[in-house]
C-alpha positions as CSV (number, residue, x, y, z in Angstrom):
1,M,0.0,0.0,0.0
2,G,1.7,3.2,-1.2
3,V,0.9,6.5,0.6
4,T,2.4,9.6,-1.0
5,R,2.2,12.1,1.9
6,R,1.9,12.1,5.7
7,L,-1.7,11.9,6.8
8,P,-3.3,12.6,10.2
9,A,-1.9,10.2,12.9
10,T,-5.2,8.4,13.4
11,V,-5.5,7.7,9.7
12,E,-1.9,6.4,9.4
13,A,-2.4,4.1,12.4
14,A,-5.6,2.7,10.9
15,L,-3.9,2.1,7.5
16,R,-0.9,0.4,9.2
17,E,-3.2,-1.9,11.1
18,R,-4.7,-3.2,7.9
19,F,-1.9,-2.9,5.3
20,D,1.8,-3.0,4.8
21,V,2.4,0.7,4.1
22,V,5.1,2.1,1.9
23,Q,5.6,5.8,2.5
24,P,8.5,8.0,1.1
25,E,10.6,9.7,3.7
26,S,10.4,13.0,1.8
27,Q,7.3,15.0,2.3
28,G,7.7,17.0,-0.9
29,T,5.7,16.4,-4.0
30,L,6.8,13.2,-5.7
31,D,8.1,13.4,-9.3
32,P,6.8,11.1,-12.0
33,N,9.6,8.5,-11.5
34,E,8.9,8.3,-7.8
35,L,5.2,7.8,-8.4
36,I,5.9,5.1,-11.0
37,A,8.3,3.3,-8.6
38,L,5.7,3.5,-5.8
39,M,3.0,2.1,-8.0
40,Q,5.3,-0.7,-9.2
41,D,6.0,-1.7,-5.6
42,C,2.4,-1.6,-4.3
43,D,-1.0,-3.1,-5.0
44,A,-2.8,0.2,-4.3
45,L,-1.9,3.9,-4.1
46,L,-3.3,6.6,-1.8
47,P,-2.3,9.9,-3.4
48,T,-3.3,13.5,-2.8
49,V,-4.1,16.5,-5.0
50,T,-0.4,17.3,-5.4
51,D,0.3,14.0,-7.2
52,H,-0.1,14.3,-10.9
53,L,-1.1,10.9,-12.3
54,D,-1.1,11.3,-16.0
55,E,-1.0,8.6,-18.8
56,S,2.8,8.3,-18.6
57,V,2.7,7.6,-14.9
58,L,-0.3,5.3,-15.0
59,G,0.9,3.3,-18.0
60,A,4.3,2.7,-16.5
61,G,3.3,2.1,-12.9
62,G,0.1,0.2,-13.4
63,G,1.4,-3.3,-13.7
64,R,1.0,-4.1,-10.0
65,C,-1.1,-1.2,-8.8
66,R,-4.8,-2.0,-9.3
67,M,-6.4,0.8,-7.2
68,I,-5.9,4.5,-6.6
69,A,-7.8,5.6,-3.4
70,N,-7.6,9.4,-3.8
71,F,-7.4,11.5,-0.6
72,G,-9.9,14.2,-1.7
73,V,-13.0,14.8,-3.8
74,G,-11.5,16.4,-6.9
75,V,-9.6,14.1,-9.3
76,N,-8.5,16.5,-12.0
77,H,-4.9,15.5,-11.1
78,I,-5.7,11.9,-12.2
79,D,-6.2,10.9,-15.9
80,L,-9.3,8.8,-15.4
81,E,-9.4,7.5,-18.9
82,A,-5.8,6.4,-18.7
83,A,-6.5,4.7,-15.4
84,K,-9.4,2.8,-17.0
85,R,-7.1,1.7,-19.9
86,A,-4.6,0.5,-17.3
87,G,-7.2,-1.4,-15.4
88,I,-6.9,0.7,-12.3
89,I,-9.9,1.5,-10.1
90,V,-10.1,5.1,-8.9
91,T,-12.0,6.3,-5.9
92,N,-12.4,9.6,-4.1
93,T,-13.8,10.9,-0.8
94,P,-17.0,12.8,-1.4
95,D,-19.4,14.3,1.3
96,V,-16.9,14.6,4.1
97,L,-15.5,18.1,3.3
98,T,-18.7,20.0,2.3
99,D,-19.3,21.9,5.5
100,D,-15.7,22.9,6.1
101,T,-15.2,24.2,2.6
102,A,-18.5,26.1,2.7
103,D,-17.5,27.7,6.1
104,L,-14.2,28.8,4.5
105,T,-16.0,30.2,1.5
106,M,-18.0,32.5,3.8
107,A,-14.9,33.4,5.7
108,L,-13.2,34.5,2.5
109,M,-16.3,36.6,1.5
110,L,-16.1,38.4,4.8
111,A,-12.3,38.8,4.6
112,V,-12.5,40.4,1.2
113,M,-15.6,42.5,1.6
114,R,-14.5,43.8,5.1
115,R,-10.8,44.2,4.1
116,L,-9.7,42.0,7.0
117,G,-6.4,41.1,5.4
118,E,-5.4,44.7,5.0
119,G,-6.4,45.5,8.6
120,E,-4.6,42.6,10.1
121,R,-1.4,43.4,8.2
122,A,-1.6,47.1,9.4
123,V,-1.8,45.9,13.0
124,R,1.1,43.4,12.7
125,T,3.4,45.9,10.9
126,G,2.7,48.7,13.3
127,T,1.3,51.0,10.6
128,W,-2.1,51.3,12.3
129,D,-2.2,54.6,14.2
130,G,-5.7,54.2,15.7
131,W,-9.3,54.4,14.8
132,H,-10.4,56.8,12.0
133,P,-14.0,57.2,10.6
134,T,-12.9,56.5,7.1
135,Q,-10.2,53.8,7.7
136,F,-10.4,50.5,6.0
137,L,-14.0,51.0,4.9
138,G,-15.3,47.8,3.3
139,R,-18.7,46.7,2.1
140,R,-21.5,45.0,4.0
141,L,-22.1,41.3,3.1
142,T,-25.6,41.2,4.6
143,G,-28.3,41.6,1.9
144,K,-26.0,41.4,-1.1
145,T,-26.6,39.1,-4.1
146,L,-24.4,36.0,-4.2
147,G,-23.8,34.2,-7.5
148,I,-22.8,30.6,-7.2
149,V,-21.1,28.9,-10.1
150,G,-21.6,25.2,-9.7
151,L,-24.5,24.0,-7.5
152,G,-23.1,20.7,-6.1
153,R,-22.9,19.8,-2.4
154,I,-20.6,22.6,-1.5
155,G,-22.4,25.2,-3.6
156,R,-25.7,24.4,-1.9
157,A,-24.1,24.5,1.5
158,V,-22.7,27.9,0.8
159,A,-26.1,29.0,-0.5
160,K,-27.7,27.9,2.8
161,R,-25.2,29.8,4.9
162,A,-25.5,32.9,2.8
163,E,-29.2,33.0,2.8
164,S,-29.9,32.0,6.4
165,G,-26.9,33.7,8.1
166,F,-26.6,36.9,6.0
167,G,-29.9,37.4,4.3
168,M,-28.3,37.2,0.9
169,K,-30.2,36.7,-2.4
170,V,-28.7,33.6,-4.0
171,M,-28.4,33.0,-7.7
172,A,-26.8,29.9,-9.2
173,W,-25.6,28.7,-12.6
174,S,-24.5,25.1,-13.2
175,R,-23.4,23.0,-16.1
176,S,-25.8,20.3,-14.8
177,K,-29.5,21.0,-15.1
178,K,-30.4,18.5,-12.4
179,R,-32.3,19.9,-9.5
180,G,-30.8,19.3,-6.1
181,S,-31.9,20.1,-2.6
182,E,-31.9,23.8,-3.4
183,A,-35.7,23.5,-3.3
184,A,-35.4,24.0,0.4
185,T,-33.9,27.4,-0.2
186,R,-34.8,30.3,-2.4
187,I,-32.0,29.9,-5.0
188,E,-32.7,31.5,-8.3
189,R,-31.4,29.2,-11.1
190,V,-30.2,31.1,-14.2
191,N,-29.6,29.6,-17.6
192,R,-26.8,32.0,-18.7
193,L,-23.6,32.5,-16.7
194,D,-23.5,36.1,-17.9
195,D,-26.8,36.8,-16.2
196,L,-25.4,35.7,-12.9
197,L,-22.1,37.7,-13.3
198,E,-24.0,40.9,-14.2
199,A,-26.3,40.7,-11.1
200,S,-24.0,39.4,-8.3
201,H,-22.0,41.4,-5.7
202,V,-20.1,38.2,-4.8
203,V,-19.3,35.4,-7.3
204,S,-18.3,32.2,-5.7
205,I,-16.8,29.3,-7.7
206,H,-17.8,25.7,-6.8
207,C,-17.6,23.7,-10.0
208,P,-15.1,20.9,-10.7
209,L,-12.2,21.3,-13.1
210,V,-12.9,19.6,-16.3
211,A,-12.1,20.5,-19.9
212,T,-15.2,22.7,-20.2
213,T,-14.6,24.6,-17.0
214,R,-10.9,25.4,-17.5
215,H,-10.7,29.2,-17.5
216,L,-14.5,29.4,-17.3
217,I,-13.9,32.7,-15.6
218,S,-11.6,34.8,-17.8
219,T,-11.4,38.2,-19.6
220,A,-14.9,38.2,-21.1
221,Q,-16.5,37.1,-17.8
222,F,-14.7,39.7,-15.7
223,A,-16.0,42.4,-18.2
224,K,-19.6,41.3,-17.3
225,M,-19.2,41.6,-13.5
226,R,-20.1,44.6,-11.4
227,R,-17.2,47.0,-10.5
228,E,-18.0,46.5,-6.8
229,A,-18.1,42.7,-7.1
230,V,-15.7,40.3,-5.6
231,L,-14.6,36.8,-6.8
232,I,-14.2,33.9,-4.4
233,N,-12.6,30.6,-5.5
234,T,-12.5,27.5,-3.3
235,S,-12.9,24.9,-6.0
236,R,-10.0,24.4,-8.4
237,G,-7.5,27.2,-9.4
238,A,-7.6,26.7,-13.1
239,V,-11.3,27.4,-13.3
240,V,-10.2,31.0,-13.1
241,S,-7.6,32.6,-15.4
242,E,-5.2,34.2,-12.9
243,E,-3.8,36.4,-15.7
244,A,-7.2,37.7,-16.5
245,L,-8.0,38.2,-12.8
246,V,-4.9,40.3,-12.3
247,A,-5.8,42.4,-15.3
248,A,-9.4,42.8,-14.1
249,L,-8.2,44.0,-10.7
250,E,-5.7,46.4,-12.2
251,D,-8.3,47.9,-14.5
252,G,-10.9,48.2,-11.7
253,L,-13.4,45.8,-13.4
254,I,-13.9,44.1,-10.0
255,A,-13.3,45.2,-6.5
256,G,-11.4,42.2,-5.0
257,A,-10.9,38.5,-4.8
258,G,-10.5,35.7,-2.2
259,L,-8.6,32.6,-3.4
260,D,-7.9,29.3,-1.7
261,V,-6.7,27.5,-4.8
262,Y,-4.4,28.4,-7.7
263,E,-3.6,27.4,-11.3
264,Q,-0.1,26.2,-10.6
265,E,-0.1,25.4,-6.9
266,P,1.9,26.2,-4.9
267,V,3.0,28.9,-7.3
268,V,0.8,32.0,-7.2
269,H,0.6,34.6,-10.0
270,P,3.0,37.4,-8.9
271,G,0.5,40.0,-9.9
272,L,-1.7,38.8,-7.0
273,L,0.9,38.7,-4.3
274,S,1.2,42.4,-3.7
275,R,-2.4,43.4,-4.0
276,E,-4.2,44.6,-0.9
277,D,-7.6,43.8,-2.5
278,V,-6.9,40.1,-2.6
279,V,-7.0,37.5,0.2
280,L,-4.8,34.5,-0.5
281,L,-5.0,31.3,1.5
282,P,-2.9,28.1,1.2
283,H,-5.6,25.6,0.1
284,L,-7.3,25.4,3.5
285,G,-10.8,24.3,2.3
286,S,-10.8,20.9,4.0
287,A,-8.1,21.8,6.6
288,T,-9.8,20.8,9.9
289,V,-8.8,17.8,12.0
290,E,-12.3,16.4,11.7
291,T,-12.4,16.6,7.9
292,R,-8.9,15.4,7.1
293,E,-9.5,12.4,9.4
294,A,-12.8,11.7,7.8
295,M,-11.2,11.9,4.3
296,G,-8.6,9.3,5.3
297,M,-11.1,6.9,6.8
298,R,-13.3,7.2,3.7
299,A,-10.3,6.3,1.6
300,L,-9.7,3.4,3.9
301,D,-13.3,2.2,3.5
302,N,-12.7,2.1,-0.3
303,L,-9.5,0.2,0.0
304,E,-11.0,-2.4,2.3
305,A,-13.9,-2.9,0.0
306,H,-11.6,-3.4,-3.0
307,F,-9.3,-5.9,-1.3
308,A,-12.4,-7.8,0.1
309,G,-13.7,-8.2,-3.5
310,R,-16.5,-5.7,-3.2
311,E,-17.1,-2.6,-5.3
312,P,-15.7,0.4,-3.4
313,P,-18.5,2.8,-2.4
314,D,-16.9,5.8,-4.1
315,Q,-15.6,4.1,-7.3
316,M,-15.2,6.5,-10.2
317,T,-13.6,4.1,-12.8
């Protein structure tokens, strides 16, 4: 059983009770050759979002490895078609990180709208000289219009928080036309993304990264947004063109952004790093003890089912 990164202690203990675990000493991102070697040595692999498993890796390393139990929901770092051709089962860990990611999304909205990052830096650097009536004036979140791009589990959880906690009007656009549990709220579904962008004070991204959503939000979309609007992204970095985002901020097309994910993690576009109107977080969406442990245990459930000859509950290929 190959594990690419250190996991919460309770998860590692549970894995070692059930499997012979092979884990690299280095805790950096594994290169393709290291991933191939690990797959050739093990019957299953437990990777994370930082492990890029493309066709070259899966084809070369798939001789012994018959299962990839991904530690996370998103699998855009895994070539699912290549895995299928190599006869490798892929599973993920849905459901367990919905609430924590939704909570973080709301935190980013508040941080950007109320300029919390700027204020915190002023206090820490000693540049704050006391209260002023016009200092760090932000905008109220309560009562604003929230546009949700992607109405899956996390998008609906954000909608619920925004509506019940902040009295926000919620609009949503999704590639999928299936109706979910949004019937319990007052979400307005729109058929055109442009309609959502034009009406929203906050645009929050919650769609997966697939071919049709890469750079879904780019130059043309920023041109449609309100000048006082802010963009929040807690899904996948490449859904938003960072180059276009920097240009939109520089040109005043939008008022700010809050990002937890990036196109080339851990590299962040240099044009974002110095901006006071941007809040940048290091991919913290699922970063609670409860969720990371639950993710590991969900991966363990999939592994146990596979090796017991059952279909894993979260099988994707």
